[in-house]
C-alpha distance (Angstrom), angle and dihedral (degrees) to the residues before:
residue distance angle dihedral
M1 . . .
T2 3.82 . .
N3 3.81 123.8 .
S4 3.80 88.4 -111.9
E5 3.82 91.8 56.1
Q6 3.80 91.5 45.9
K7 3.81 90.7 51.7
K8 3.82 90.9 51.1
I9 3.81 90.6 52.6
I10 3.80 92.7 48.7
D11 3.82 90.5 48.0
K12 3.81 89.5 52.7
I13 3.80 90.8 49.8
K14 3.83 91.0 50.9
I15 3.80 91.7 50.8
I16 3.81 91.4 50.5
L17 3.81 95.0 46.8
N18 3.83 91.3 47.5
D19 3.80 91.2 54.5
Q20 3.81 111.6 112.3
D21 3.80 90.9 -137.3
Q22 3.80 98.8 81.4
N23 3.79 92.0 176.4
S24 3.79 89.7 69.3
H25 3.83 95.8 50.5
I26 3.78 98.8 86.7
H27 3.82 94.9 45.7
K28 3.81 92.8 50.7
L29 3.81 92.5 46.4
L30 3.79 91.7 50.0
E31 3.82 88.9 51.8
I32 3.81 90.4 55.3
E33 3.80 90.2 47.4
K34 3.81 89.6 60.2
D35 3.81 88.6 63.7
Y36 3.82 95.1 39.6
P37 3.83 106.7 29.7
N38 3.82 93.6 164.1
D39 3.79 99.5 47.1
V40 3.80 112.2 124.1
A41 3.83 95.5 -157.5
I42 3.80 92.0 55.9
K43 3.82 92.0 47.2
Q44 3.81 90.2 53.0
A45 3.82 93.4 46.0
I46 3.81 91.1 50.3
S47 3.80 90.7 47.5
Q48 3.81 93.4 50.8
T49 3.80 91.3 46.1
Y50 3.80 92.1 52.0
L51 3.80 88.9 47.6
K52 3.81 90.6 56.0
M53 3.81 87.8 50.7
D54 3.84 89.9 52.5
E55 3.81 88.9 -116.5
N56 3.78 89.4 137.7
T57 3.81 98.7 165.7
K58 3.80 92.1 53.0
A59 3.80 90.9 44.2
L60 3.80 91.1 54.3
K61 3.81 91.4 46.9
Y62 3.80 93.3 56.9
I63 3.81 97.1 42.6
N64 3.81 88.8 50.5
E65 3.80 89.3 51.7
A66 3.80 89.4 51.2
D67 3.80 90.0 49.9
K68 3.80 91.6 53.0
L69 3.80 90.7 50.5
S70 3.82 92.9 47.9
P71 3.82 110.7 18.8
G72 3.82 92.7 169.0
N73 3.81 95.2 56.1
Y74 3.82 110.0 118.6
A75 3.83 93.4 -163.7
I76 3.80 90.9 57.5
K77 3.81 90.9 50.4
Y78 3.82 88.9 50.7
N79 3.80 91.9 50.1
L80 3.80 90.1 48.2
G81 3.79 87.6 52.3
M82 3.80 92.3 50.6
M83 3.79 90.5 48.7
H84 3.81 93.9 50.7
K85 3.80 89.4 45.4
K86 3.80 88.4 56.0
F87 3.81 88.5 50.7
K88 3.86 88.2 53.7
K89 3.80 90.1 -115.4
N90 3.78 94.1 133.8
D91 3.81 98.9 165.8
E92 3.81 91.5 54.8
A93 3.81 90.2 43.7
I94 3.81 91.7 53.0
N95 3.80 90.9 51.7
F96 3.79 92.0 52.8
F97 3.82 92.3 46.9
K98 3.82 89.7 50.5
E99 3.79 89.2 51.5
S100 3.81 90.6 51.0
V101 3.82 94.0 55.9
K102 3.80 91.6 41.8
L103 3.80 88.8 56.3
N104 3.81 91.5 43.8
P105 3.84 113.9 24.5
K106 3.84 89.5 -175.2
F107 3.81 93.8 58.2
K108 3.80 101.4 114.4
E109 3.83 94.5 178.2
G110 3.80 88.8 62.4
F111 3.80 92.3 51.4
N112 3.81 91.1 45.5
I113 3.79 95.3 53.0
L114 3.82 90.8 47.7
A115 3.81 89.8 49.5
D116 3.82 90.7 49.5
I117 3.80 92.2 50.7
Y118 3.80 93.5 50.7
Y119 3.82 91.0 43.6
N120 3.80 89.6 56.4
K121 3.82 88.8 47.7
K122 3.85 86.8 54.1
D123 3.80 90.3 -120.2
Y124 3.79 90.8 136.6
Q125 3.80 97.0 170.6
T126 3.80 94.0 56.9
S127 3.80 89.8 41.7
A128 3.82 91.4 52.8
D129 3.81 90.8 48.5
Y130 3.80 91.7 56.0
Y131 3.81 94.2 43.0
L132 3.80 88.7 51.1
K133 3.82 90.5 55.0
S134 3.79 88.7 50.4
K135 3.82 90.2 50.0
H136 3.82 91.1 53.4
I137 3.81 88.2 55.7
D138 3.80 98.0 45.6
K139 3.82 129.4 12.9
T140 3.81 95.2 167.3
K141 3.80 133.7 103.6
N142 3.81 87.3 -90.2
N143 3.81 87.8 72.6
L144 3.80 98.4 37.4
F145 3.80 96.5 125.6
A146 3.81 92.1 54.6
L147 3.82 92.0 47.4
N148 3.79 91.3 51.5
R149 3.79 93.5 44.4
L150 3.82 90.7 49.8
A151 3.80 90.6 56.8
E152 3.80 91.0 46.4
T153 3.81 91.4 49.3
L154 3.80 92.2 50.8
L155 3.80 88.9 52.1
R156 3.80 90.4 51.7
L157 3.80 89.1 52.6
Y158 3.82 93.6 52.2
P159 3.85 98.1 75.8
I160 3.81 88.9 47.2
K161 3.81 98.3 48.2
Q162 3.82 100.5 23.6
N163 3.80 89.0 -144.6
K164 3.80 114.8 146.3
D165 3.80 90.7 -157.6
L166 3.81 85.5 74.8
L167 3.81 89.7 58.0
I168 3.79 91.2 48.6
E169 3.82 91.8 50.9
A170 3.82 91.2 46.4
K171 3.81 89.7 51.5
K172 3.82 91.7 50.2
N173 3.77 88.9 52.0
Y174 3.80 93.4 50.4
Q175 3.80 88.7 48.9
I176 3.81 89.7 55.2
I177 3.80 88.7 51.5
D178 3.82 90.6 47.3
N179 3.81 89.5 55.1
L180 3.80 90.5 49.9
T181 3.82 95.4 44.9
P182 3.83 108.3 20.3
N183 3.80 124.4 -158.6
N184 3.78 95.9 24.3
D185 3.80 102.1 153.9
L186 3.80 93.7 -156.6
I187 3.81 92.8 53.9
L188 3.81 92.1 46.0
Q189 3.80 90.6 49.1
N190 3.79 89.9 52.4
I191 3.81 89.8 52.9
I192 3.82 90.1 48.8
N193 3.81 91.1 50.7
I194 3.80 91.2 50.4
N195 3.82 91.4 48.1
N196 3.79 88.8 53.4
L197 3.81 91.0 51.4
L198 3.81 89.1 49.6
G199 3.80 91.9 48.8
L200 3.81 92.6 -113.0
R201 3.80 95.4 135.6
M202 3.81 96.3 155.2
D203 3.81 91.1 53.4
S204 3.80 88.1 53.4
V205 3.80 91.7 48.9
L206 3.81 91.9 51.7
I207 3.81 92.4 50.5
D208 3.79 91.7 46.1
K209 3.80 92.1 50.0
S210 3.79 91.8 46.5
K211 3.81 85.7 57.7
N212 3.79 96.8 44.3
G213 3.81 105.3 20.6
I214 3.81 124.7 123.2
F215 3.80 115.6 -104.8
V216 3.83 112.7 -137.0
L217 3.80 136.0 174.2
D218 3.81 114.2 -109.5
I219 3.83 102.3 -146.3
S220 3.81 94.1 -164.1
T221 3.81 93.1 59.9
N222 3.80 98.5 20.6
A223 3.81 88.8 -129.9
I224 3.78 134.6 125.6
K225 3.77 115.6 -117.3
V226 3.80 137.7 168.8
E227 3.80 114.4 -99.3
Y228 3.83 110.3 -145.0
């Protein structure tokens, strides 16, 4: 199949899935599959559509068919992981998610879901390791939840390991978040709390006053500044 043909199929799938009449999605996708029985994109679309319909057995059938057609496809492994996670088969789900990031080391969503799973299992070290890999891939607002959760996970590790380096790394992470979303009181309070644990009282005072200080006009420079 040429790239042009593949693009036409994907465009058809998008049109179908964007149709307001969701009841017609599966029938239209199955009609396309008759013409392209070995197309991975169609198999995945059918699988996801059945999953939304709570037709779990059919959903698994089609995603497995897609996996056989393209065993090195990281997106398929991820979708298999999400499906097994829905079925409460967490060990199998973890294995598929690990395969997805092995196939694509830049796949932050795979690292994030693994980090979430281990966070919920209270395995904070493994969770932090996966969130850190996600952070290396994306430090922007698009990955804000992972950045925040990484800092939180490092803080949860501190009472266990009593290692102040964890506090320092958590603080750095909150500072990244503060640069991305300035003036977030919760983030600033977290930085203040960490400073207090590190014995950096003056740093905490300066942050606190920057939040609550009085703004005055400096006549000599004609500029607004914070009066402490």
